[in-house]
C-alpha positions in Angstrom: -15.3 17.4 24.0 -12.7 16.5 26.6 -11.3 13.0 27.2 -14.1 12.4 29.7 -17.1 10.8 28.0 -20.4 12.7 27.8 -21.9 10.2 30.3 -19.1 10.7 32.8 -19.5 14.5 32.6 -23.3 14.2 33.0 -22.9 11.9 36.0 -20.3 14.3 37.6 -22.6 17.3 37.1 -25.7 15.5 38.2 -24.0 14.3 41.4 -22.7 17.9 42.1 -25.8 19.9 41.2 -29.0 17.8 41.3 -30.8 16.8 44.5 -32.1 13.3 45.2 -35.6 14.5 44.4 -37.4 17.6 43.2 -36.1 20.6 41.4 -32.5 21.8 41.7 -31.5 24.8 43.8 -29.5 26.4 41.0 -30.2 27.0 37.3 -27.3 24.9 36.2 -28.6 22.1 38.3 -32.0 22.3 36.7 -30.5 22.4 33.3 -28.4 19.3 34.1 -31.6 17.6 35.5 -33.4 18.3 32.3 -30.8 17.0 29.9 -30.3 13.9 32.1 -34.1 13.3 32.1 -34.1 13.3 28.3 -31.1 11.0 28.1 -32.4 8.7 30.8 -35.8 8.3 29.1 -34.1 7.6 25.8 -31.4 5.1 26.9 -33.6 3.3 29.5 -37.1 3.4 28.0 -36.7 4.4 24.3 -38.6 7.7 24.7 -37.9 10.5 22.3 -38.7 14.2 22.4 -42.0 14.8 20.6 -42.8 11.2 19.9 -45.3 8.9 21.6 -44.8 8.5 25.3 -41.8 10.8 25.1 -44.3 13.6 24.6 -45.2 13.1 28.3 -41.8 12.1 29.7 -39.4 14.3 27.7 -41.1 17.3 26.2 -41.2 19.5 29.4 -37.4 19.0 29.9 -36.8 19.9 26.2 -38.9 23.0 26.4 -37.1 24.0 29.6 -33.7 23.7 27.9 -34.9 25.6 24.9 -36.2 28.4 27.1 -33.4 28.7 29.6 -30.3 28.1 27.5 -29.0 29.8 24.4 -30.1 29.6 20.7 -27.6 26.8 20.0 -29.2 24.6 22.7 -32.7 25.5 21.6 -31.8 24.6 18.0 -30.5 21.2 19.1 -33.7 20.6 21.1 -35.8 21.3 18.1 -33.5 19.3 15.8 -34.1 16.2 18.0 -37.8 16.8 18.4 -39.9 14.3 16.6 -37.2 11.9 15.4 -38.5 8.4 15.3 -35.4 6.5 14.2 -33.3 5.5 17.2 -29.8 6.0 15.6 -30.7 9.4 14.3 -32.2 10.4 17.6 -29.1 9.2 19.5 -26.9 11.4 17.3 -29.2 14.4 17.8 -29.2 13.8 21.5 -25.5 13.6 21.7 -25.3 17.0 19.9 -27.8 18.4 22.3 -25.8 17.2 25.3 -22.6 18.7 23.9 -24.4 22.0 23.3 -25.6 22.0 26.9 -22.0 21.4 28.2 -20.8 24.2 26.0 -23.5 26.5 27.4 -22.7 25.6 31.0 -19.0 25.9 30.4 -19.6 29.4 29.0 -21.8 30.4 32.0 -20.2 29.0 35.2 -22.2 31.6 37.1 -25.2 29.4 36.6 -23.9 27.0 39.3 -24.7 29.7 41.8 -27.7 31.3 40.1 -30.9 30.5 42.2 -33.5 28.4 40.4 -37.2 28.8 41.2 -38.6 26.8 38.3 -39.1 23.1 37.9 -38.5 21.7 34.4 -41.9 20.2 34.6 -43.4 23.7 34.8 -42.6 23.8 31.0 -45.2 21.1 30.3 -47.8 22.0 27.6 -51.0 20.3 28.7 -52.4 20.2 25.1 -49.3 18.8 23.5 -47.4 16.8 26.1 -49.6 13.8 26.2 -49.0 10.2 25.1 -50.4 10.1 21.5 -51.1 6.4 21.8 -54.8 5.8 21.6 -55.5 3.6 24.7 -59.2 3.5 23.9 -58.5 1.1 21.0 -57.0 -1.5 23.3 -59.2 -4.3 24.7 -58.5 -4.7 28.4 -61.2 -7.4 29.1 
C-alpha cells in the first residue's frame, strides 16, 4: 500500500465517487460505497459481515463486492464473513480493503463505467436479517 493510509484513500475515493445519498453513478463509486459501508458499520457500530445485526447492515455490501469484483476480493469477503472476534475481523477487513484498492487500481475504467445497481439489491431476504431473537426480550 502507498504512504497514504487506507482510511485516507477511502475518504478520497468516497468524496470523488459517491453521492451524498443513494447509489453511485459509476461502478467504481458503488464499489467504494460498499466497502465504506462495511468499514463504517464495523468501526462505528461493531457490525461484522455475517454476524448478528451485521447480517442486516453489512451482508448486502459484501455480496455486492463479491459479485462485482474479482476472485481476490470475493475471497477476502468470504474470509471476513462470520468472524466474531473484533481483532481478527479488523485484520480481515483491512485485507479486504486492500484487495478492493488493488482491484480498482487495476481497473481505472470503472470510474467511468455506468452503474445501474444499488449494493442493497444484493440483499438476501432469507439470510440478511438480524439473528437476535427479539421475541425473548421483555418490553413491558
